[in-house]
C-alpha positions as CSV (number, residue, x, y, z in Angstrom):
1,M,67.5,-109.1,48.0
2,K,70.6,-111.0,46.9
3,T,73.9,-109.3,47.3
4,F,76.7,-110.5,44.9
5,L,79.8,-110.8,47.1
6,K,82.1,-113.1,45.1
7,K,85.8,-112.5,45.3
8,I,85.7,-109.4,47.4
9,S,88.3,-108.9,50.1
10,L,87.6,-109.0,53.8
11,V,88.1,-105.3,54.0
12,A,85.5,-104.8,51.3
13,L,83.1,-107.1,53.0
14,T,83.5,-105.1,56.2
15,L,82.6,-101.9,54.4
16,I,79.6,-103.4,52.7
17,F,78.1,-104.6,55.9
18,V,78.4,-101.4,58.0
19,A,74.9,-101.4,59.4
20,G,72.2,-98.7,58.8
21,L,68.5,-98.4,59.4
22,S,66.0,-97.4,56.7
23,S,62.5,-98.2,55.5
24,C,64.0,-98.9,52.1
25,E,65.2,-102.5,51.6
26,A,68.1,-101.4,49.4
27,T,69.4,-99.0,52.0
28,R,69.2,-101.6,54.7
29,N,71.8,-103.5,52.8
30,A,74.3,-100.7,53.1
31,N,73.0,-97.3,54.3
32,N,75.3,-94.5,53.3
33,K,73.5,-92.0,55.5
34,Q,75.4,-93.5,58.4
35,K,78.5,-95.0,56.9
36,G,79.3,-92.2,54.4
37,A,81.0,-90.1,57.1
38,V,83.4,-92.9,58.2
39,I,84.4,-94.7,55.0
40,G,86.2,-91.7,53.5
41,T,87.8,-92.1,50.1
42,A,87.9,-95.9,49.9
43,G,87.2,-95.7,46.2
44,G,84.9,-97.6,43.8
45,A,86.5,-101.0,44.2
46,I,83.6,-102.7,45.9
47,L,81.0,-101.6,43.4
48,G,83.4,-102.4,40.6
49,A,84.1,-105.9,42.0
50,I,80.4,-106.7,42.2
51,I,79.6,-105.5,38.7
52,G,82.6,-107.4,37.2
53,N,85.4,-109.0,39.1
54,N,87.7,-109.4,36.1
55,T,88.5,-105.8,34.8
56,G,91.0,-107.2,32.4
57,K,88.2,-108.7,30.3
58,K,85.9,-105.7,30.1
59,G,84.6,-104.4,26.9
60,S,85.4,-100.7,27.0
61,G,85.2,-97.5,29.0
62,G,88.3,-97.6,31.1
63,E,88.8,-99.1,34.6
64,L,85.5,-99.6,36.4
65,G,87.0,-98.1,39.5
66,A,87.8,-94.9,37.6
67,V,84.3,-94.7,36.2
68,I,82.7,-95.1,39.6
69,G,85.2,-92.9,41.4
70,G,86.0,-92.6,45.1
71,V,83.6,-92.6,48.0
72,V,83.1,-89.1,49.5
73,G,83.5,-89.0,53.3
74,G,82.5,-86.5,56.0
75,T,79.3,-84.4,56.0
76,A,79.4,-84.2,52.2
77,G,79.2,-88.0,52.1
78,V,76.2,-88.0,54.3
79,L,74.4,-85.5,52.0
80,I,75.3,-87.6,49.0
81,G,74.1,-90.7,50.8
82,N,70.7,-89.0,51.5
83,K,70.2,-88.3,47.8
84,M,71.2,-91.7,46.7
85,D,69.1,-93.4,49.3
86,K,66.0,-91.5,48.0
87,Q,66.8,-92.5,44.4
88,A,67.2,-96.1,45.4
89,Q,64.0,-96.2,47.2
90,K,62.1,-94.6,44.3
91,I,63.6,-97.3,41.9
92,E,62.3,-100.0,44.2
93,E,58.9,-98.4,44.4
94,E,58.6,-97.8,40.6
95,I,60.3,-101.0,39.4
96,P,59.4,-103.7,42.0
97,G,60.9,-106.5,39.8
98,A,64.4,-105.1,39.9
99,Q,67.1,-106.0,42.4
100,V,68.2,-102.7,44.0
101,E,71.2,-102.4,46.3
102,R,73.0,-99.4,47.9
103,I,76.7,-99.9,47.9
104,E,79.2,-97.2,48.9
105,D,78.0,-94.0,47.1
106,G,76.3,-96.0,44.3
107,I,73.1,-97.8,43.5
108,L,73.3,-101.2,41.8
109,V,70.3,-102.3,39.8
110,T,70.2,-105.8,38.4
111,F,67.8,-106.9,35.7
112,D,67.7,-110.6,34.7
113,E,65.1,-112.8,33.0
114,N,63.1,-113.0,36.2
115,S,62.9,-109.3,36.8
116,G,61.5,-107.7,33.7
117,V,64.3,-106.6,31.3
118,H,65.3,-109.6,29.3
119,F,66.3,-110.7,25.9
120,E,65.1,-113.6,23.7
121,T,67.6,-116.4,23.0
122,E,70.5,-115.0,20.9
123,K,68.7,-111.7,20.5
124,Y,69.7,-108.2,21.8
125,N,66.7,-106.0,20.8
126,I,64.7,-104.3,23.6
127,N,61.3,-106.0,23.7
128,P,58.0,-104.2,24.7
129,T,58.1,-105.6,28.3
130,S,61.6,-104.3,28.8
131,E,60.7,-101.0,27.3
132,V,58.1,-100.4,30.1
133,L,60.7,-100.9,32.9
134,L,63.5,-99.0,31.2
135,T,61.1,-96.1,30.6
136,K,60.3,-96.0,34.3
137,L,64.0,-96.0,35.1
138,S,64.8,-93.3,32.5
139,N,62.2,-91.1,34.2
140,I,63.9,-91.5,37.5
141,L,67.3,-90.8,35.9
142,K,65.9,-87.5,34.5
143,E,64.6,-86.6,38.0
144,Y,68.1,-87.1,39.4
145,P,70.3,-85.6,36.7
146,D,73.5,-85.3,38.8
147,T,74.4,-89.0,38.4
148,N,76.4,-91.1,36.0
149,V,75.3,-94.5,34.8
150,L,77.3,-97.6,34.1
151,V,75.6,-100.3,32.0
152,V,77.1,-103.8,32.1
153,G,76.1,-106.8,30.0
154,H,76.5,-110.5,31.0
155,T,75.4,-113.8,29.4
156,D,75.2,-117.4,30.5
157,S,77.8,-120.0,29.3
158,S,75.7,-121.4,26.4
159,G,77.7,-121.0,23.2
160,S,81.3,-120.0,22.7
161,A,83.1,-117.5,24.9
162,A,83.7,-115.3,22.0
163,Y,80.1,-115.3,20.9
164,N,78.9,-114.5,24.4
165,M,81.3,-111.6,24.7
166,T,79.9,-110.1,21.6
167,L,76.3,-110.8,22.6
168,S,76.8,-109.2,26.0
169,E,78.3,-106.1,24.3
170,R,75.3,-105.8,22.0
171,R,72.8,-106.2,24.9
172,A,74.6,-103.7,27.0
173,Y,74.6,-101.2,24.2
174,A,70.9,-101.9,23.4
175,V,70.1,-100.7,26.9
176,T,72.4,-97.7,26.8
177,N,71.1,-96.7,23.4
178,Y,67.6,-97.0,24.5
179,F,68.2,-94.5,27.3
180,I,70.0,-92.1,24.9
181,Q,68.2,-92.4,21.6
182,N,64.7,-93.2,22.8
183,K,64.5,-91.3,26.0
184,G,66.8,-88.4,25.4
185,L,69.2,-88.9,28.3
186,N,72.6,-87.2,27.8
187,S,75.2,-89.7,26.4
188,S,77.9,-88.1,28.6
189,R,76.3,-89.7,31.6
190,F,76.8,-93.3,30.3
191,T,79.6,-95.8,30.2
192,T,79.0,-99.2,28.7
193,T,80.9,-102.4,29.3
194,W,80.4,-106.1,29.1
195,F,81.8,-109.4,30.4
196,G,80.2,-112.2,28.3
197,E,80.0,-115.4,30.4
198,D,82.9,-114.5,32.7
199,Q,80.9,-113.2,35.7
200,P,78.2,-115.7,36.5
201,I,76.2,-115.1,39.7
202,A,74.3,-118.5,39.5
203,D,74.9,-122.1,38.4
204,N,75.1,-122.3,34.6
205,S,74.2,-126.0,34.7
206,T,70.6,-125.2,35.5
207,A,68.0,-123.4,33.5
208,E,67.2,-121.1,36.4
209,G,70.8,-120.3,36.9
210,R,71.4,-119.5,33.2
211,A,68.3,-117.2,33.3
212,K,69.9,-115.2,36.2
213,N,73.2,-115.0,34.4
214,R,71.7,-113.5,31.3
215,R,71.5,-110.1,32.9
216,V,72.2,-106.4,32.6
217,N,73.6,-104.5,35.6
218,I,73.0,-100.7,35.9
219,A,75.2,-98.8,38.4
220,I,74.1,-95.3,39.2
221,V,76.8,-93.1,40.9
222,P,77.1,-89.4,41.9
223,N,78.8,-87.3,39.3
224,E,81.3,-84.6,40.0
225,K,78.7,-81.9,40.2
226,M,76.8,-83.7,43.0
227,K,80.1,-84.3,44.9
228,E,81.1,-80.6,44.6
229,D,77.7,-79.3,45.5
230,A,77.7,-81.6,48.6
231,K,81.1,-80.3,49.7
232,I,80.0,-76.7,49.3
233,E,76.8,-77.4,51.3
234,A,78.8,-79.1,54.0
235,G,81.3,-76.2,54.1
236,E,84.1,-78.5,53.0
237,N,85.1,-76.7,49.8
């Protein structure tokens, strides 16, 4: 699976590539079972940087790092890592087209036009194919209620920058609203933001690259209840 590592500092790269062993492809990328105890409170900068490097041009919802929160260390971090590893593995099994990565305490899910959840040109409505995959993901989110969800919209560079910013906003909210209005998930779990064409992960000069850039990222992170429960279970609170 592709890991998006543009513009991340050497320290961040070091943290991402702390090795771990797992049967789940996502957790092989960065297994928090083993690294959670040693990273400590490094914060959400890595996940924030991967979702959107330019926090000055986000749509809304406050600083991404604040939304994501800090990484929990010690035994509590290991317990959280175990839960997030299981959730990442289930997403991979239930939604094989999605790109799933475990980074710090979070799970990064990327949907582009090659992985199921996509939009027609200049459209932002959720189509029937996308509904199937988002329904599967919503069921997993219901199974793991002690998490928060960050939905981030991106576009390719076709059209004006202003138009693309608005389009990415509408697509991001289309996904968020589907979870809340159609699937009954609690709105307090969701933060929605968007970057228009500012965060490409592929070459916009090719059709394949543009398809990859028209994407929605979903980051799933432990909420405060999960963190506090883990600290209590670990005897750290």
